[in-house]
C-alpha positions as semicolon CSV with decimal commas, in nm:
position;residue;x (nm);y (nm);z (nm)
1;X;-0,004;0,029;-0,006
2;X;0,133;0,358;-0,076
3;X;0,093;0,599;0,259
4;X;0,184;0,909;0,355
5;X;0,454;0,948;0,626
6;X;0,377;1,167;0,930
7;X;0,725;1,145;1,114
8;X;0,726;1,267;1,460
9;X;1,028;1,243;1,717
10;X;0,872;1,081;2,014
11;X;0,568;0,948;1,891
12;X;0,507;0,563;1,862
13;X;0,144;0,468;1,690
14;X;-0,001;0,126;1,827
15;X;-0,274;-0,086;1,623
16;X;-0,589;-0,061;1,780
17;X;-0,527;0,269;1,949
18;X;-0,632;0,623;1,911
19;X;-0,396;0,896;1,862
20;X;-0,522;1,265;1,837
21;X;-0,291;1,464;1,675
22;X;-0,270;1,888;1,580
23;X;-0,145;1,947;1,259
24;X;0,016;2,296;1,197
25;X;0,302;2,282;0,980
26;X;0,197;2,390;0,610
27;X;0,327;2,045;0,467
28;X;0,107;1,840;0,676
29;X;-0,172;2,045;0,618
30;X;-0,131;1,946;0,250
31;X;-0,111;1,614;0,383
32;X;-0,403;1,565;0,586
33;X;-0,569;1,762;0,300
34;X;-0,485;1,466;0,086
35;X;-0,574;1,209;0,312
36;X;-0,941;1,327;0,337
37;X;-1,002;1,350;-0,011
38;X;-0,902;1,007;-0,075
39;X;-0,847;0,696;0,164
40;X;-0,783;0,883;0,465
41;X;-0,501;0,644;0,572
42;X;-0,102;0,770;0,697
43;X;0,194;0,602;0,863
44;X;0,324;0,742;1,161
45;X;0,691;0,697;1,199
46;X;0,936;0,779;1,486
47;X;1,209;0,980;1,338
48;X;1,612;0,858;1,407
49;X;1,833;1,021;1,606
50;X;2,013;1,324;1,434
51;X;1,665;1,443;1,302
52;X;1,735;1,803;1,413
53;X;1,992;1,802;1,149
54;X;1,760;1,788;0,834
55;X;1,402;1,834;0,988
56;X;1,277;2,068;0,719
57;X;1,360;1,812;0,422
58;X;1,377;1,414;0,461
59;X;1,550;1,324;0,815
60;X;1,581;1,025;0,922
61;X;1,332;0,742;1,015
62;X;1,245;0,407;1,170
63;X;1,137;0,151;0,891
64;X;0,855;0,015;1,100
65;X;0,544;0,216;1,162
66;X;0,206;0,233;1,254
67;X;-0,029;0,301;1,015
68;X;-0,380;0,448;1,076
69;X;-0,739;0,579;0,936
70;X;-0,828;0,905;0,976
71;X;-1,197;0,889;1,190
72;X;-1,212;1,247;1,298
73;X;-1,081;1,600;1,151
74;X;-1,127;1,931;1,248
75;X;-1,026;2,198;1,003
76;X;-0,928;2,532;1,185
77;X;-1,015;2,857;1,039
78;X;-0,660;2,918;0,974
79;X;-0,611;2,605;0,831
80;X;-0,508;2,361;1,073
81;X;-0,598;2,036;1,165
82;X;-0,745;1,864;1,453
83;X;-0,734;1,456;1,359
84;X;-0,797;1,146;1,535
85;X;-0,629;0,821;1,418
86;X;-0,750;0,515;1,448
87;X;-0,450;0,244;1,382
88;X;-0,499;-0,030;1,159
89;X;-0,160;-0,197;1,129
90;X;0,216;-0,204;1,199
91;X;0,389;-0,149;0,832
92;X;0,740;-0,202;0,699
93;X;0,847;0,107;0,529
94;X;0,975;-0,066;0,177
95;X;1,045;0,243;-0,025
96;X;1,039;0,566;-0,048
97;X;0,843;0,746;-0,351
98;X;1,028;1,023;-0,535
99;X;0,957;1,354;-0,412
100;X;0,663;1,506;-0,560
101;X;0,469;1,656;-0,268
102;X;0,523;1,853;0,036
103;X;0,510;1,569;0,232
104;X;0,703;1,228;0,202
105;X;0,550;0,905;0,057
106;X;0,636;0,560;0,105
107;X;0,530;0,192;-0,052
108;X;0,436;0,004;0,304
109;X;0,365;-0,348;0,382
110;X;0,146;-0,452;0,644
111;X;0,297;-0,678;0,902
112;X;0,123;-0,958;1,075
113;X;0,190;-1,075;1,438
114;X;0,359;-1,411;1,494
115;X;0,170;-1,676;1,696
116;X;0,321;-1,885;1,889
117;X;0,326;-2,274;1,738
118;X;0,151;-2,416;2,052
119;X;-0,120;-2,113;1,980
120;X;-0,280;-1,877;2,207
121;X;-0,354;-2,113;2,461
122;X;-0,051;-2,111;2,591
123;X;-0,010;-1,705;2,644
124;X;-0,334;-1,708;2,834
125;X;-0,182;-1,708;3,183
126;X;0,049;-1,442;3,152
127;X;-0,186;-1,203;2,939
128;X;-0,441;-1,253;3,237
129;X;-0,164;-1,114;3,437
130;X;-0,079;-0,826;3,228
131;X;-0,437;-0,749;3,213
132;X;-0,470;-0,793;3,630
133;X;-0,182;-0,597;3,675
134;X;-0,283;-0,275;3,458
135;X;-0,600;-0,252;3,599
136;X;-0,441;-0,228;3,940
137;X;-0,220;0,025;3,809
138;X;-0,531;0,210;3,725
139;X;-0,641;0,187;4,067
140;X;-0,323;0,248;4,253
141;X;-0,295;0,607;4,013
142;X;-0,678;0,688;4,072
143;X;-0,745;0,677;3,684
144;X;-0,984;0,355;3,642
145;X;-1,229;0,573;3,460
146;X;-1,431;0,346;3,198
147;X;-1,206;0,487;2,877
148;X;-0,873;0,338;3,030
149;X;-1,050;0,023;3,185
150;X;-1,207;-0,059;2,808
151;X;-0,888;-0,034;2,657
152;X;-0,829;-0,403;2,783
153;X;-1,174;-0,561;2,848
154;X;-1,258;-0,473;2,454
155;X;-0,963;-0,545;2,314
156;X;-1,047;-0,759;2,012
157;X;-0,741;-0,949;2,033
158;X;-0,461;-1,024;2,279
159;X;-0,237;-0,857;2,057
160;X;-0,456;-0,561;2,093
161;X;-0,451;-0,609;2,433
162;X;-0,076;-0,608;2,477
163;X;-0,056;-0,301;2,229
164;X;-0,306;-0,102;2,431
165;X;-0,148;-0,145;2,744
166;X;0,188;-0,071;2,580
167;X;0,059;0,278;2,422
168;X;-0,072;0,419;2,775
169;X;0,197;0,238;3,019
170;X;0,518;0,312;2,808
171;X;0,617;0,645;2,766
172;X;0,988;0,629;2,665
173;X;0,967;0,631;2,307
174;X;1,258;0,418;2,255
175;X;1,077;0,132;2,435
176;X;0,757;0,189;2,256
177;X;0,937;0,160;1,918
178;X;1,074;-0,176;2,021
179;X;0,746;-0,301;2,117
180;X;0,614;-0,179;1,814
181;X;0,880;-0,375;1,645
182;X;0,817;-0,710;1,831
183;X;0,637;-0,909;1,594
184;X;0,605;-1,254;1,809
185;X;0,326;-1,176;2,038
186;X;0,496;-1,407;2,295
187;X;0,803;-1,169;2,327
188;X;0,559;-0,883;2,267
189;X;0,374;-0,982;2,575
190;X;0,712;-1,021;2,798
191;X;0,770;-0,689;2,752
192;X;0,463;-0,523;2,804
193;X;0,450;-0,723;3,155
194;X;0,783;-0,588;3,229
195;X;0,657;-0,237;3,158
196;X;0,357;-0,277;3,409
197;X;0,553;-0,417;3,675
198;X;0,788;-0,159;3,659
199;X;0,528;0,141;3,680
200;X;0,363;-0,041;3,964
201;X;0,703;-0,059;4,139
202;X;0,774;0,291;4,115
203;X;0,400;0,400;4,239
204;X;0,481;0,164;4,538
205;X;0,789;0,337;4,597
206;X;0,610;0,664;4,659
207;X;0,408;0,758;4,358
208;X;0,678;0,945;4,208
209;X;0,803;0,768;3,869
210;X;1,129;0,832;3,730
211;X;1,141;1,088;3,384
212;X;1,037;0,908;3,084
213;X;0,892;0,623;3,310
214;X;0,542;0,754;3,412
215;X;0,255;0,600;3,287
216;X;0,065;0,845;3,026
217;X;-0,292;0,856;3,085
218;X;-0,396;1,066;2,798
């Protein structure tokens, strides 16, 4: 599939999650306008270190991104946009197209989750433990509101549950990128379980989390 690219410094976009974005740069306003007139799809990709050197051009990006569909859009009087993306896939950026627009476009390939040979039943205890720990974490920090609870109770698949928990609990973008790039669901389960355990530990130590390690609630 051909997708416009939205490179961002510290944002990792997971499937089965929602991502609100405020779009103000002229090139990305153009991208959103074209997107809304077409298939309403784009890929959000994390910039690699050193992006500051060429931000206005084509700075280096990761090759694995999150693809989403624009499900809500508001055009402001000055031309800026507020949009809401619904993630639907991990994608591998295979080849960028020659520059023809102000924004970047690439050929992307959707990536499938890799399930364990013995089936998802083997992961059931670990998945339930992550779900329980996440709900316990919400109570510990006083954020047991329906929206955050439903992220796991309404998750369509076990892999979606892990992606949703990661999108809330993992704040440091390098850690989020590692989980995004982990196609093996069993390994992803280990990473997310460790992140939730670390968040609970930080809360139990006095409610103060180290910078870059506090759960992201918004």
